C-alpha positions, -999 to +999 in steps of 0.1 A: -635+649+329-610+623+334-574+635+329-575+673+335-553+675+367-531+701+382-498+705+362-475+680+383-500+651+386-498+634+353-457+634+350-456+603+369-482+583+356-473+552+338-493+568+306-474+593+310-438+581+312-449+553+283-452+580+259-418+591+265-404+557+261-397+563+225-406+580+187-432+553+183-446+559+215-446+598+212-456+598+178-488+576+189-494+607+214-494+630+187-520+615+166-544+604+194-538+643+209-533+631+243-526+655+266-491+648+286-464+664+309-428+669+310-403+695+330-396+729+313-361+735+317-355+764+295-373+796+285-355+811+259-348+850+251-381+848+229-401+835+257-405+798+242-407+771+266-379+739+260-391+709+277-371+681+284-392+645+270-367+622+274-356+608+240-358+640+222-367+683+229-397+702+231-408+735+223-436+754+233-437+783+212-442+820+235-479+823+219-488+784+227-478+792+262-509+798+279-544+812+269-542+849+263-508+853+255-513+857+218-545+880+228-521+901+256-544+894+278-519+876+302-486+884+310-453+865+299-444+858+334-471+825+331-447+809+307-413+821+321-426+807+355-427+772+347-391+766+341-381+736+362-419+726+368-438+700+351-460+718+320-491+700+303-491+697+263-501+681+232-478+675+205-489+693+173-461+685+152-422+669+144-396+691+128-359+689+123-339+717+142-311+737+129-286+705+137-310+682+117-324+669+153-360+657+152-376+680+182-415+680+190-438+713+189-459+717+215-489+734+229-496+739+261-526+764+253-544+740+235-544+714+263-555+743+282-585+752+263-595+717+261-596+716+299-616+750+299-641+732+275-648+695+286-641+701+325-636+735+340-671+750+322-690+720+333-686+730+370-708+743+389-711+761+424-709+730+450-686+710+432-649+697+451-623+697+428-585+690+432-561+719+429-527+725+435-513+760+453-491+781+428-486+811+448-499+832+475-508+868+480-522+889+510-556+888+502-559+852+489-541+818+473-542+811+439-543+772+430-544+754+399-577+740+389-566+722+358-537+723+334-523+750+349-555+773+351-556+790+377-584+804+400-584+825+436-594+811+470-602+842+488-582+848+521-619+849+536-626+815+523-598+794+534-613+784+570-634+799+592-609+809+622-596+843+604-557+846+594-534+874+583-520+857+554-527+821+538-492+810+540-505+803+575-527+775+562-506+767+526-474+762+512-464+769+473-467+731+456-496+718+486-521+699+471-556+704+480-595+703+478-617+732+474-650+743+464-661+759+434-679+787+452-690+815+421-680+824+385-672+860+381-666+875+345-654+840+334-637+832+359-638+806+390-637+815+428-631+792+450-640+782+485-620+758+514-637+763+549-664+746+537-647+713+537-628+720+570-659+708+591-690+723+610-686+740+645-701+706+662-676+682+642-647+704+655-659+708+691-662+672+698-626+669+695-622+687+729-633+682+762-637+705+793-609+702+817-588+696+787-553+719+781-544+720+746-524+737+720-540+767+701-527+796+681-534+833+694-552+850+662-559+882+678-558+905+712-590+925+721-595+942+752-623+912+767-596+886+758-579+868+732-593+843+705-571+811+704-573+791+671-578+752+685-582+744+647-585+761+612-627+762+618-628+766+649-615+794+677-624+799+719-620+831+739-595+834+765-595+854+796-570+885+796-531+883+803-504+898+800-480+903+774-499+880+747-497+884+710-512+874+682-492+849+661-479+831+696-482+795+701-504+786+736-516+760+755-551+769+770-574+753+797-611+745+783-630+760+804-666+754+788-681+745+760-716+762+749-731+746+713-762+771+717-737+801+715-713+786+695-685+794+724-659+781+738-646+794+767-605+792+776-578+799+800-542+807+788-520+787+808-490+794+786-475+812+753-445+812+732-431+823+700-430+791+676-419+794+636-450+774+623-454+753+592-484+747+579-493+709+571-519+691+550-554+702+556-575+681+574-610+674+558-643+665+575-658+665+536-648+637+513-674+635+486-672+654+449-705+678+456-718+696+486-750+716+481-756+736+515-733+735+545-742+753+577-716+752+598-733+765+629-753+739+654-786+735+652-794+746+689-775+781+680-797+813+674-769+824+649-769+807+616-736+802+593-742+785+562-733+783+524-762+775+502-739+767+469-778+755+456-785+794+455-754+804+437-759+778+409-795+791+402-781+826+397-757+814+373-786+792+357-803+826+351-772+843+341-766+820+312-797+821+301-800+859+298-831+861+327-810+884+351 
């Protein structure tokens, strides 16, 4: 599995830089079939990507730009959008151009197919992987999980505390960790909230009597839900002229683990242009079988069981479902 990372991870490594130092080192990489990375500088009118290899130019022909381009199942925007960004590839040939200069012929598709076969298809639900946010939509975040292959992280799987848009948690280009949630129609769906800690782990950072920072997430007739951490929110007593999205300073009135409740009093609110920071992960391992968010004392159970999902996938593959 080593070597299959989101695009941009390899470009500055010593091995990758050494491969770009000479024609001889590029030739070695060609014969070894190594996956390399360099920056795409132009997408020409035929949608071929021109890549800067330092000592020479590289060309990724349109149909080699990504899995599915040749078949028409992936739009050309998948290639066009790579301009001025790192792209992964293998070298498939060296040729002379019209000016008599040697250019390298490259394939991003082959690198992606190898990543799918040797890495992504070996993943199981509960595996924790590196990912890189590529773009954000109202329904979720898309993340590169290896060689430019993108998976969806649905908005309701980003954190326990609800958000209106993924930009409240992530920014494009942010490197994150994610959990393989499920496999649907050959695509991997991701989740993230299981890495952000249980109710108890988050609540342990707060004490009754403290006044702390929060974000008002929703305003209801009976009070306002205030996010204290991505996986922790409390209910504040109603106050006039507050609205969702405002920053707040809140007094912690009570913490009740058995009911998973934190009672708050809003001291002040203000508008603030919020920029998401790097997520803080409570779980740092490479695989998680079961995640229980709710405290042991709580009657309400909130959990994710990845073992069940994995078993369903196994039976499906065996034709038993």
